[in-house]
TIDO-567933 format. One record per residue (C-alpha): residue number from 0; residue in one letter; x, y, z. Coordinates in steps of 0.5 Angstrom, whole numbers. Example, Ala and Ser with C-alpha at 12.3 -4.5 7.8 and 13.67 -1.06 7.14 Angstrom:
# TIDO-567933
[0,"A",[25,-9,16]]
[1,"S",[27,-2,14]]
//
This chain:
# TIDO-567933
[0,"M",[-297,-5,32]]
[1,"M",[-304,-4,33]]
[2,"H",[-306,0,39]]
[3,"F",[-311,-3,43]]
[4,"D",[-316,-1,49]]
[5,"L",[-314,-4,56]]
[6,"L",[-318,-11,55]]
[7,"Q",[-316,-12,47]]
[8,"A",[-309,-12,50]]
[9,"C",[-311,-16,55]]
[10,"E",[-314,-21,50]]
[11,"R",[-308,-20,46]]
[12,"I",[-303,-21,50]]
[13,"E",[-306,-28,52]]
[14,"I",[-307,-30,45]]
[15,"L",[-299,-28,44]]
[16,"R",[-297,-31,51]]
[17,"T",[-301,-37,48]]
[18,"Q",[-298,-38,41]]
[19,"I",[-291,-37,44]]
[20,"N",[-291,-42,48]]
[21,"R",[-294,-47,43]]
[22,"N",[-289,-45,39]]
[23,"N",[-283,-47,44]]
[24,"Y",[-286,-53,45]]
[25,"L",[-287,-55,38]]
[26,"Y",[-281,-52,37]]
[27,"Y",[-276,-55,42]]
[28,"A",[-279,-61,45]]
[29,"L",[-281,-63,38]]
[30,"D",[-277,-61,33]]
[31,"Q",[-283,-60,29]]
[32,"P",[-284,-51,29]]
[33,"E",[-291,-49,25]]
[34,"V",[-289,-42,24]]
[35,"T",[-283,-38,20]]
[36,"D",[-277,-35,25]]
[37,"A",[-280,-29,23]]
[38,"E",[-287,-31,25]]
[39,"Y",[-284,-32,31]]
[40,"D",[-280,-26,33]]
[41,"A",[-286,-22,30]]
[42,"Q",[-290,-25,35]]
[43,"M",[-285,-24,40]]
[44,"L",[-284,-16,39]]
[45,"E",[-291,-16,39]]
[46,"L",[-291,-18,46]]
[47,"K",[-286,-14,48]]
[48,"A",[-288,-8,45]]
[49,"L",[-295,-9,49]]
[50,"E",[-293,-10,55]]
[51,"E",[-289,-4,55]]
[52,"Q",[-294,0,53]]
[53,"F",[-298,-4,59]]
[54,"P",[-293,-5,63]]
[55,"H",[-298,-7,69]]
[56,"L",[-300,-13,65]]
[57,"I",[-293,-16,66]]
[58,"T",[-293,-23,69]]
[59,"S",[-286,-27,71]]
[60,"D",[-288,-33,67]]
[61,"S",[-289,-29,61]]
[62,"P",[-284,-31,54]]
[63,"T",[-281,-24,55]]
[64,"Q",[-278,-24,62]]
[65,"R",[-274,-30,59]]
[66,"V",[-267,-28,55]]
[67,"G",[-269,-35,52]]
[68,"A",[-273,-41,52]]
[69,"S",[-274,-46,58]]
[70,"P",[-269,-51,59]]
[71,"L",[-272,-59,57]]
[72,"E",[-270,-64,63]]
[73,"A",[-270,-69,57]]
[74,"F",[-263,-67,57]]
[75,"G",[-262,-65,63]]
[76,"V",[-261,-58,67]]
[77,"V",[-255,-53,66]]
[78,"A",[-253,-48,70]]
[79,"H",[-249,-42,67]]
[80,"P",[-244,-40,71]]
[81,"R",[-245,-33,68]]
[82,"P",[-251,-31,64]]
[83,"L",[-252,-32,57]]
[84,"L",[-255,-24,56]]
[85,"S",[-259,-21,50]]
[86,"L",[-257,-15,46]]
[87,"A",[-260,-9,45]]
[88,"N",[-261,-7,38]]
[89,"A",[-260,-1,33]]
[90,"F",[-263,0,27]]
[91,"S",[-260,6,25]]
[92,"D",[-254,10,25]]
[93,"A",[-257,15,30]]
[94,"D",[-258,8,35]]
[95,"L",[-251,6,34]]
[96,"E",[-248,13,35]]
[97,"S",[-253,14,41]]
[98,"W",[-251,8,44]]
[99,"Y",[-243,9,43]]
[100,"N",[-244,17,45]]
[101,"R",[-247,14,52]]
[102,"S",[-241,8,52]]
[103,"L",[-236,14,52]]
[104,"K",[-239,18,57]]
[105,"L",[-240,12,62]]
[106,"L",[-232,12,61]]
[107,"G",[-232,19,62]]
[108,"G",[-229,20,55]]
[109,"R",[-223,15,54]]
[110,"A",[-223,12,47]]
[111,"F",[-224,5,45]]
[112,"E",[-224,1,39]]
[113,"I",[-230,-4,37]]
[114,"V",[-231,-11,35]]
[115,"C",[-234,-12,29]]
[116,"E",[-238,-19,28]]
[117,"H",[-243,-22,24]]
[118,"K",[-250,-24,28]]
[119,"M",[-250,-31,25]]
[120,"D",[-257,-34,25]]
[121,"G",[-257,-41,30]]
[122,"L",[-257,-43,37]]
[123,"A",[-253,-39,42]]
[124,"I",[-248,-45,46]]
[125,"A",[-243,-45,51]]
[126,"L",[-237,-50,51]]
[127,"T",[-234,-51,58]]
[128,"Y",[-227,-54,58]]
[129,"K",[-223,-58,64]]
[130,"D",[-215,-60,63]]
[131,"G",[-216,-58,56]]
[132,"R",[-222,-63,55]]
[133,"L",[-229,-62,53]]
[134,"V",[-233,-63,58]]
[135,"R",[-239,-59,57]]
[136,"G",[-244,-57,52]]
[137,"A",[-250,-53,53]]
[138,"T",[-255,-49,50]]
[139,"R",[-257,-41,52]]
[140,"G",[-264,-43,55]]
[141,"D",[-267,-38,59]]
[142,"G",[-260,-34,60]]
[143,"Y",[-259,-37,66]]
[144,"N",[-260,-45,66]]
[145,"G",[-259,-48,59]]
[146,"E",[-260,-55,56]]
[147,"D",[-253,-61,56]]
[148,"I",[-252,-63,49]]
[149,"T",[-246,-65,51]]
[150,"Q",[-246,-71,46]]
[151,"N",[-250,-67,40]]
[152,"L",[-245,-62,40]]
[153,"R",[-239,-67,40]]
[154,"T",[-241,-69,33]]
[155,"I",[-240,-63,30]]
[156,"R",[-233,-63,26]]
[157,"S",[-231,-55,28]]
[158,"I",[-232,-56,36]]
[159,"P",[-225,-59,38]]
[160,"L",[-226,-64,44]]
[161,"S",[-220,-63,46]]
[162,"V",[-214,-56,46]]
[163,"A",[-208,-56,46]]
[164,"G",[-203,-51,48]]
[165,"N",[-203,-46,54]]
[166,"A",[-210,-46,55]]
[167,"P",[-213,-45,63]]
[168,"A",[-215,-50,68]]
[169,"R",[-222,-49,66]]
[170,"F",[-225,-45,62]]
[171,"E",[-232,-43,58]]
[172,"V",[-233,-41,50]]
[173,"R",[-239,-38,47]]
[174,"G",[-241,-39,40]]
[175,"E",[-247,-40,35]]
[176,"V",[-248,-47,32]]
[177,"Y",[-251,-45,25]]
[178,"L",[-253,-49,19]]
[179,"P",[-250,-46,12]]
[180,"K",[-255,-45,7]]
[181,"A",[-252,-50,3]]
[182,"G",[-254,-56,8]]
[183,"F",[-260,-53,9]]
[184,"E",[-262,-53,1]]
[185,"K",[-260,-61,2]]
[186,"L",[-263,-62,9]]
[187,"N",[-270,-60,7]]
[188,"R",[-269,-64,0]]
[189,"E",[-268,-70,3]]
[190,"R",[-274,-68,7]]
[191,"A",[-279,-67,2]]
[192,"E",[-277,-73,-1]]
[193,"Q",[-278,-77,5]]
[194,"R",[-285,-73,6]]
[195,"M",[-283,-70,13]]
[196,"P",[-284,-63,14]]
[197,"L",[-279,-58,12]]
[198,"F",[-276,-53,17]]
[199,"A",[-277,-46,16]]
[200,"N",[-271,-44,16]]
[201,"P",[-263,-45,18]]
[202,"R",[-264,-42,24]]
[203,"N",[-269,-47,26]]
[204,"A",[-266,-52,22]]
[205,"A",[-260,-52,26]]
[206,"A",[-264,-51,34]]
[207,"G",[-268,-57,32]]
[208,"S",[-261,-61,30]]
[209,"V",[-257,-61,37]]
[210,"R",[-264,-61,41]]
[211,"Q",[-265,-69,38]]
[212,"L",[-265,-74,43]]
[213,"D",[-261,-79,38]]
[214,"P",[-254,-76,37]]
[215,"R",[-253,-80,31]]
[216,"V",[-259,-75,28]]
[217,"T",[-254,-69,29]]
[218,"A",[-248,-73,27]]
[219,"G",[-252,-73,19]]
[220,"R",[-253,-66,19]]
[221,"A",[-248,-61,16]]
[222,"L",[-248,-56,22]]
[223,"D",[-242,-52,24]]
[224,"V",[-240,-47,30]]
[225,"Y",[-236,-40,30]]
[226,"I",[-234,-38,37]]
[227,"Y",[-235,-31,39]]
[228,"A",[-234,-30,47]]
[229,"L",[-230,-32,52]]
[230,"G",[-235,-34,58]]
[231,"Y",[-230,-35,63]]
[232,"A",[-223,-37,65]]
[233,"D",[-220,-40,72]]
[234,"G",[-212,-39,74]]
[235,"E",[-209,-36,68]]
[236,"L",[-209,-29,66]]
[237,"M",[-212,-27,59]]
[238,"P",[-211,-22,54]]
[239,"A",[-214,-15,56]]
[240,"T",[-218,-14,49]]
[241,"H",[-224,-17,46]]
[242,"W",[-220,-18,39]]
[243,"E",[-214,-20,43]]
[244,"T",[-218,-25,46]]
[245,"M",[-221,-28,40]]
[246,"Q",[-214,-29,37]]
[247,"Y",[-212,-34,42]]
[248,"L",[-218,-37,42]]
[249,"K",[-217,-39,35]]
[250,"S",[-209,-41,37]]
[251,"L",[-212,-45,42]]
[252,"G",[-216,-49,36]]
[253,"F",[-223,-45,36]]
[254,"R",[-227,-43,30]]
[255,"I",[-227,-36,29]]
[256,"N",[-231,-32,24]]
[257,"P",[-226,-29,19]]
[258,"N",[-230,-24,17]]
[259,"N",[-229,-21,24]]
[260,"R",[-226,-14,25]]
[261,"R",[-223,-9,30]]
[262,"V",[-224,-2,28]]
[263,"A",[-222,6,32]]
[264,"T",[-228,9,30]]
[265,"I",[-235,9,30]]
[266,"N",[-236,12,23]]
[267,"E",[-231,5,20]]
[268,"A",[-236,2,24]]
[269,"E",[-242,3,20]]
[270,"D",[-238,4,14]]
[271,"Y",[-237,-5,16]]
[272,"Y",[-244,-5,17]]
[273,"R",[-246,-2,10]]
[274,"Q",[-241,-7,6]]
[275,"W",[-244,-13,9]]
[276,"T",[-252,-10,9]]
[277,"D",[-249,-9,1]]
[278,"A",[-247,-16,1]]
[279,"R",[-251,-21,6]]
[280,"S",[-254,-25,0]]
[281,"S",[-247,-26,-1]]
[282,"L",[-246,-30,6]]
[283,"P",[-246,-38,6]]
[284,"Y",[-250,-37,12]]
[285,"E",[-256,-33,15]]
[286,"A",[-254,-26,19]]
[287,"D",[-259,-21,21]]
[288,"G",[-254,-16,23]]
[289,"I",[-248,-14,25]]
[290,"V",[-246,-14,33]]
[291,"M",[-241,-8,35]]
[292,"K",[-237,-10,42]]
[293,"I",[-233,-6,45]]
[294,"D",[-226,-8,46]]
[295,"P",[-222,-6,52]]
[296,"V",[-225,-13,57]]
[297,"A",[-223,-8,63]]
[298,"Y",[-228,-3,59]]
[299,"Q",[-233,-8,59]]
[300,"E",[-233,-10,66]]
[301,"E",[-234,-3,68]]
[302,"L",[-240,-2,64]]
[303,"G",[-243,-8,66]]
[304,"D",[-251,-10,64]]
[305,"V",[-257,-7,64]]
[306,"G",[-263,-12,65]]
[307,"R",[-261,-17,62]]
[308,"E",[-256,-14,57]]
[309,"P",[-249,-11,57]]
[310,"R",[-247,-4,56]]
[311,"W",[-242,-5,52]]
[312,"A",[-245,-9,45]]
[313,"I",[-251,-8,41]]
[314,"A",[-253,-11,35]]
[315,"Y",[-254,-7,29]]
[316,"K",[-260,-10,26]]
[317,"F",[-260,-10,17]]
[318,"P",[-265,-6,14]]
[319,"A",[-273,-9,15]]
[320,"V",[-276,-11,9]]
[321,"Q",[-281,-7,6]]
[322,"G",[-287,-8,3]]
[323,"R",[-294,-3,0]]
[324,"T",[-302,-3,2]]
[325,"Q",[-307,2,3]]
[326,"L",[-308,6,9]]
[327,"N",[-316,6,10]]
[328,"E",[-316,10,16]]
[329,"I",[-313,13,21]]
[330,"I",[-317,11,28]]
[331,"V",[-315,13,35]]
[332,"S",[-315,9,42]]
[333,"V",[-314,12,50]]
[334,"G",[-309,9,54]]
[335,"R",[-309,8,61]]
[336,"T",[-306,15,63]]
[337,"G",[-311,19,58]]
[338,"T",[-306,19,52]]
[339,"L",[-310,20,45]]
[340,"N",[-306,14,41]]
[341,"P",[-307,15,33]]
[342,"V",[-307,8,30]]
[343,"A",[-306,6,22]]
[344,"V",[-312,2,20]]
[345,"L",[-308,-2,13]]
[346,"Q",[-311,-7,7]]
[347,"P",[-308,-12,10]]
[348,"V",[-300,-15,7]]
[349,"V",[-296,-20,7]]
[350,"V",[-289,-17,9]]
[351,"G",[-284,-22,11]]
[352,"G",[-289,-28,12]]
[353,"V",[-292,-24,17]]
[354,"T",[-299,-22,15]]
[355,"I",[-300,-14,17]]
[356,"S",[-307,-10,18]]
[357,"R",[-305,-4,23]]
[358,"A",[-300,-1,26]]
[359,"A",[-297,4,31]]
[360,"L",[-297,12,29]]
[361,"H",[-294,14,35]]
[362,"N",[-296,21,34]]
[363,"E",[-299,27,31]]
[364,"N",[-293,30,30]]
[365,"D",[-290,24,27]]
[366,"I",[-295,23,21]]
[367,"R",[-294,31,20]]
[368,"R",[-287,30,19]]
[369,"K",[-288,23,14]]
[370,"D",[-294,26,11]]
[371,"I",[-299,21,12]]
[372,"R",[-306,21,10]]
[373,"E",[-312,18,10]]
[374,"G",[-312,13,3]]
[375,"D",[-305,13,2]]
[376,"M",[-301,7,-2]]
[377,"V",[-296,7,3]]
[378,"F",[-289,3,5]]
[379,"I",[-290,-2,11]]
[380,"Q",[-284,-5,14]]
[381,"R",[-282,-9,20]]
[382,"A",[-277,-5,24]]
[383,"G",[-272,-10,26]]
[384,"D",[-276,-15,21]]
[385,"V",[-281,-15,26]]
[386,"I",[-285,-9,29]]
[387,"P",[-289,-7,23]]
[388,"E",[-289,1,22]]
[389,"I",[-290,5,16]]
[390,"V",[-285,8,13]]
[391,"G",[-288,14,9]]
[392,"P",[-293,14,3]]
[393,"T",[-290,11,-4]]
[394,"P",[-288,17,-9]]
[395,"E",[-293,18,-12]]
[396,"M",[-298,19,-7]]
[397,"L",[-294,26,-6]]
[398,"S",[-296,30,-12]]
[399,"R",[-303,26,-13]]
[400,"A",[-309,31,-15]]
[401,"G",[-315,30,-10]]
[402,"R",[-311,26,-4]]
[403,"S",[-314,28,3]]
[404,"A",[-312,33,7]]
[405,"P",[-306,33,12]]
[406,"F",[-308,29,19]]
[407,"S",[-311,32,25]]
[408,"L",[-312,30,31]]
[409,"C",[-317,35,33]]
[410,"D",[-321,34,26]]
[411,"K",[-321,27,27]]
[412,"L",[-325,28,35]]
[413,"Y",[-328,34,32]]
[414,"D",[-335,34,36]]
[415,"A",[-340,39,33]]
[416,"A",[-345,39,38]]
[417,"S",[-339,42,43]]
[418,"M",[-335,45,38]]
[419,"A",[-329,42,40]]
[420,"P",[-324,36,40]]
[421,"V",[-327,31,45]]
[422,"C",[-325,24,47]]
[423,"P",[-328,18,43]]
[424,"V",[-329,14,48]]
[425,"C",[-333,19,53]]
[426,"S",[-333,24,49]]
[427,"A",[-329,29,54]]
[428,"P",[-326,35,51]]
[429,"V",[-318,33,50]]
[430,"F",[-312,37,52]]
[431,"K",[-305,37,50]]
[432,"P",[-299,39,56]]
[433,"Q",[-295,45,54]]
[434,"E",[-288,41,51]]
[435,"E",[-292,35,50]]
[436,"V",[-293,32,43]]
[437,"M",[-299,27,46]]
[438,"Y",[-306,29,48]]
[439,"Y",[-310,27,53]]
[440,"C",[-317,25,55]]
[441,"P",[-317,28,63]]
[442,"N",[-323,24,65]]
[443,"A",[-320,20,70]]
[444,"S",[-328,16,70]]
[445,"C",[-327,15,62]]
[446,"S",[-330,8,62]]
[447,"A",[-322,7,57]]
[448,"Q",[-318,8,62]]
[449,"V",[-322,6,68]]
[450,"E",[-321,-1,65]]
[451,"E",[-314,0,64]]
[452,"R",[-313,3,71]]
[453,"L",[-316,-3,74]]
[454,"Q",[-312,-7,71]]
[455,"H",[-307,-5,72]]
[456,"F",[-309,-5,79]]
[457,"V",[-309,-12,80]]
[458,"S",[-303,-14,75]]
[459,"R",[-298,-18,79]]
[460,"G",[-293,-12,79]]
[461,"A",[-298,-8,84]]
[462,"M",[-303,-11,88]]
[463,"D",[-303,-19,85]]
[464,"I",[-311,-21,86]]
[465,"R",[-311,-28,82]]
[466,"G",[-318,-28,79]]
[467,"I",[-319,-21,76]]
[468,"G",[-316,-22,68]]
[469,"G",[-318,-17,62]]
[470,"Q",[-325,-21,61]]
[471,"M",[-327,-21,69]]
[472,"A",[-324,-13,69]]
[473,"A",[-329,-12,64]]
[474,"L",[-335,-15,66]]
[475,"L",[-335,-12,73]]
[476,"L",[-335,-6,70]]
[477,"R",[-340,-7,66]]
[478,"E",[-345,-10,71]]
[479,"G",[-344,-3,75]]
[480,"L",[-340,-7,81]]
[481,"V",[-333,-3,81]]
[482,"Q",[-333,4,79]]
[483,"D",[-326,5,81]]
[484,"I",[-321,1,84]]
[485,"A",[-322,2,91]]
[486,"D",[-329,-1,90]]
[487,"I",[-325,-8,88]]
[488,"Y",[-325,-8,96]]
[489,"M",[-332,-7,97]]
[490,"L",[-334,-13,93]]
[491,"D",[-334,-17,99]]
[492,"G",[-340,-14,101]]
[493,"R",[-343,-16,94]]
[494,"R",[-343,-23,94]]
[495,"E",[-349,-25,92]]
[496,"E",[-349,-20,86]]
[497,"L",[-342,-23,85]]
[498,"L",[-345,-31,85]]
[499,"A",[-352,-28,79]]
[500,"I",[-347,-27,74]]
[501,"E",[-347,-32,69]]
[502,"R",[-341,-38,70]]
[503,"L",[-338,-35,77]]
[504,"G",[-340,-41,82]]
[505,"E",[-339,-41,89]]
[506,"K",[-331,-43,89]]
[507,"S",[-330,-38,84]]
[508,"V",[-333,-32,88]]
[509,"D",[-330,-35,95]]
[510,"N",[-322,-36,91]]
[511,"L",[-324,-28,88]]
[512,"L",[-325,-25,95]]
[513,"L",[-320,-28,99]]
[514,"A",[-315,-26,94]]
[515,"I",[-317,-19,95]]
[516,"D",[-317,-19,101]]
[517,"K",[-310,-23,102]]
[518,"S",[-308,-16,97]]
[519,"K",[-309,-11,103]]
[520,"S",[-302,-13,106]]
[521,"R",[-298,-12,99]]
[522,"P",[-292,-8,101]]
[523,"L",[-292,0,99]]
[524,"P",[-289,0,93]]
[525,"R",[-293,-5,90]]
[526,"L",[-299,0,93]]
[527,"I",[-296,6,90]]
[528,"N",[-294,2,83]]
[529,"A",[-302,0,83]]
[530,"L",[-304,7,83]]
[531,"G",[-302,7,76]]
[532,"I",[-299,15,77]]
[533,"R",[-296,17,70]]
[534,"H",[-288,16,70]]
[535,"V",[-288,11,77]]
[536,"G",[-286,4,75]]
[537,"E",[-284,-1,79]]
[538,"E",[-277,2,81]]
[539,"T",[-279,10,82]]
[540,"A",[-284,6,87]]
[541,"E",[-279,2,90]]
[542,"L",[-275,9,92]]
[543,"L",[-282,13,93]]
[544,"A",[-283,8,99]]
[545,"A",[-277,7,102]]
[546,"H",[-276,14,102]]
[547,"F",[-282,16,105]]
[548,"N",[-284,9,109]]
[549,"S",[-292,11,108]]
[550,"L",[-297,14,103]]
[551,"D",[-299,20,108]]
[552,"A",[-292,22,108]]
[553,"L",[-292,21,100]]
[554,"S",[-299,25,99]]
[555,"A",[-296,31,103]]
[556,"A",[-289,31,99]]
[557,"T",[-286,38,96]]
[558,"E",[-282,38,90]]
[559,"T",[-276,39,93]]
[560,"D",[-277,33,97]]
[561,"L",[-279,28,91]]
[562,"T",[-273,31,88]]
[563,"G",[-268,30,92]]
[564,"I",[-269,23,91]]
[565,"P",[-264,21,86]]
[566,"S",[-267,19,79]]
[567,"I",[-273,23,80]]
[568,"G",[-273,30,76]]
[569,"G",[-278,35,75]]
[570,"K",[-283,32,71]]
[571,"I",[-283,25,75]]
[572,"A",[-284,29,81]]
[573,"S",[-289,34,78]]
[574,"S",[-293,28,76]]
[575,"I",[-293,25,83]]
[576,"M",[-295,32,86]]
[577,"A",[-301,33,81]]
[578,"F",[-304,25,82]]
[579,"L",[-303,26,90]]
[580,"R",[-307,32,90]]
[581,"N",[-313,31,86]]
[582,"E",[-319,30,89]]
[583,"D",[-321,24,86]]
[584,"N",[-315,21,87]]
[585,"R",[-315,22,94]]
[586,"R",[-322,20,95]]
[587,"I",[-320,13,92]]
[588,"I",[-314,13,97]]
[589,"A",[-318,15,102]]
[590,"K",[-322,9,101]]
[591,"L",[-316,4,100]]
[592,"K",[-315,6,107]]
[593,"A",[-322,5,110]]
[594,"A",[-322,-2,106]]
[595,"G",[-316,-4,111]]
[596,"V",[-310,-4,105]]
[597,"G",[-303,-3,108]]
[598,"T",[-301,4,107]]
[599,"L",[-295,4,111]]
[600,"A",[-288,0,109]]
[601,"E",[-286,-5,113]]
[602,"S",[-279,-2,115]]
[603,"A",[-284,5,118]]
[604,"T",[-280,5,124]]
[605,"A",[-273,4,121]]
[606,"S",[-269,7,116]]
[607,"A",[-265,5,111]]
[608,"T",[-259,5,115]]
[609,"D",[-262,2,121]]
[610,"L",[-263,-4,117]]
[611,"P",[-259,-11,118]]
[612,"L",[-255,-11,112]]
[613,"A",[-255,-3,110]]
[614,"G",[-248,-2,107]]
[615,"Y",[-247,-10,105]]
[616,"E",[-247,-10,96]]
[617,"F",[-247,-18,95]]
[618,"V",[-246,-22,89]]
[619,"I",[-247,-30,89]]
[620,"T",[-243,-35,84]]
[621,"G",[-245,-42,84]]
[622,"K",[-251,-45,86]]
[623,"I",[-256,-44,92]]
[624,"E",[-260,-50,94]]
[625,"H",[-264,-47,100]]
[626,"F",[-268,-42,95]]
[627,"S",[-267,-39,88]]
[628,"R",[-261,-34,87]]
[629,"E",[-267,-29,85]]
[630,"T",[-271,-30,92]]
[631,"A",[-264,-29,96]]
[632,"E",[-263,-23,92]]
[633,"G",[-271,-21,95]]
[634,"Y",[-268,-22,102]]
[635,"I",[-262,-18,101]]
[636,"R",[-265,-13,99]]
[637,"A",[-271,-13,104]]
[638,"L",[-266,-13,109]]
[639,"G",[-262,-7,107]]
[640,"G",[-257,-10,102]]
[641,"S",[-256,-10,95]]
[642,"A",[-255,-15,90]]
[643,"K",[-251,-15,83]]
[644,"S",[-249,-19,79]]
[645,"D",[-242,-18,77]]
[646,"V",[-236,-17,82]]
[647,"T",[-233,-10,83]]
[648,"K",[-229,-6,88]]
[649,"K",[-235,-5,91]]
[650,"T",[-237,-12,93]]
[651,"N",[-235,-13,100]]
[652,"C",[-239,-20,101]]
[653,"L",[-238,-26,95]]
[654,"V",[-244,-31,97]]
[655,"V",[-240,-38,94]]
[656,"G",[-245,-44,91]]
[657,"L",[-244,-50,88]]
[658,"D",[-239,-50,83]]
[659,"P",[-238,-43,83]]
[660,"G",[-236,-39,76]]
[661,"S",[-230,-34,75]]
[662,"K",[-233,-29,80]]
[663,"L",[-229,-33,86]]
[664,"A",[-222,-32,82]]
[665,"K",[-224,-25,82]]
[666,"A",[-226,-24,89]]
[667,"R",[-220,-27,92]]
[668,"A",[-216,-23,87]]
[669,"L",[-219,-17,90]]
[670,"G",[-219,-19,97]]
[671,"I",[-227,-19,97]]
[672,"K",[-229,-23,103]]
[673,"E",[-232,-30,102]]
[674,"I",[-239,-34,105]]
[675,"N",[-242,-40,104]]
[676,"E",[-250,-41,103]]
[677,"T",[-251,-43,111]]
[678,"E",[-248,-37,113]]
[679,"L",[-252,-33,108]]
[680,"L",[-258,-36,111]]
[681,"H",[-256,-34,119]]
[682,"M",[-255,-27,115]]
[683,"L",[-261,-27,112]]
[684,"G",[-265,-30,119]]
[685,"Q",[-267,-35,115]]
[686,"A",[-263,-41,119]]
//
């Protein structure tokens, strides 16, 4: 992925979000995708990579903040009792072994077997059975809510409408609906004969087929299914391992992929991966990798989830598609914290259906390790079939006479007048901290950094000032109306100058000033995050605010004070101290306080242990009606409690909503206290 300055990143992110939302609509609502599966994935991965590079630009409505796509009301919305999470990816044996060793460590060294399954390229579904009969079939949707496509799924002959044998009273299985390669080719031939748009790939065809408003259309397509997991089961003791669970589901009549294998070691798992990497073209269906799952169910529950991904499973993706092109130039961009990031400018090349013209080069050490030089012919690949990266120069380059000199960032940034390497934006001398691989521009007033800091400050995860987007930030800087983040709060005295800006009318200016004024009361964690301290994101900001209760107390903290907080090590502590002891930053903080920006925690007069829900660990199961689950969990945390997604021995309060899932049975088995929504509202002071 190419590197952007802040303005470019804002614009590119908006373009990607617009494209992805449009493609979601065409794909899910109209069944008329205009891009290939690879192109869609490339857009999503580029957006995700940009948001990782600029985390302050992440918004709650970004496509990356969903596990899948939002459900369509036309089908009816189904709330999943247990979320259908996405999977972390591995792209090498080293990645896989890192996951394995991390899991082994978290399990205290207890060994485990691994179940290897083909990562099917289709549509994830959840099938619910009650008293042995299929009562509901739903798409994954956003992971928490899917679409009710029961009638369409009933037309797929490999999905049993009823199950015999010792089945639980109510249970859910999860699987992948797919269109075999032969069925895909037949379907596209028929559509071509009828002069209808062709499907881009089997996955799009499968997804579009099961999401037809007319089930007869679904029935006319050769769809199939493989079941890969048990979602939950009520009232029955299930097998102790995933492998045995799959054999049990097979005995009930569910279709399980015969290529699945259980292995005893990580080496055997890697051998299985290599076997199918070589044989993937022979498969009758599309697969883009191997899913590795820790076999014991008790270990899965113990490891739990991190973010939207289970710790106990990983998708080892098949090798990326490669191409070759010329590396025309290596340029350098400046990040928010002053990092100098090399970027490859390429002769445009199509790789896997996507045109690539730029690629990230990480850092100077990585460039030298790969021996990448300007003018080289290089191999380019899309990591995981998505993110562009340079593998290295083509073999003939290594012995080519007249090849350019090895890349040197200092040479690239060398300034004849100062006789030193300088920032490409502000010409300040650059530096490289000891034991780090990155070079930095030290000038906090560097326009590239100021613009990015401003964008971060006003973003939703920070001070959330609506009306200051990428273009507005650049405009305010260009017009001289702001020179640092604190100057935003001086704009109320420059209303006439704002009105003089083209296309800014009175209503727009009034709304902007109102949004700025409202932001003064944002919680302390948001302000700490907004300051843009290196290595400090939303989670660390929450920890700092809870511990110190004020920005003044944080500013006076010693390294010992900081490292005494769980999850904060010496590197983060040093970064915090360096930022808060910098005179320019102190001046900005003083300006913020003078402008009336709140620098005290809402609970500054009470310690965390004094809060009413301190010591409580809540889990919510089923649907609650008064507000969303996320809002409820936010109230719980604000009052000192913790909110988790899974029931464990540490859980001491289960909130039971409508249509509760398997968490209820597990909580009762552990003797955990149950409360209803009304009781929760009283505890939260919302009744």
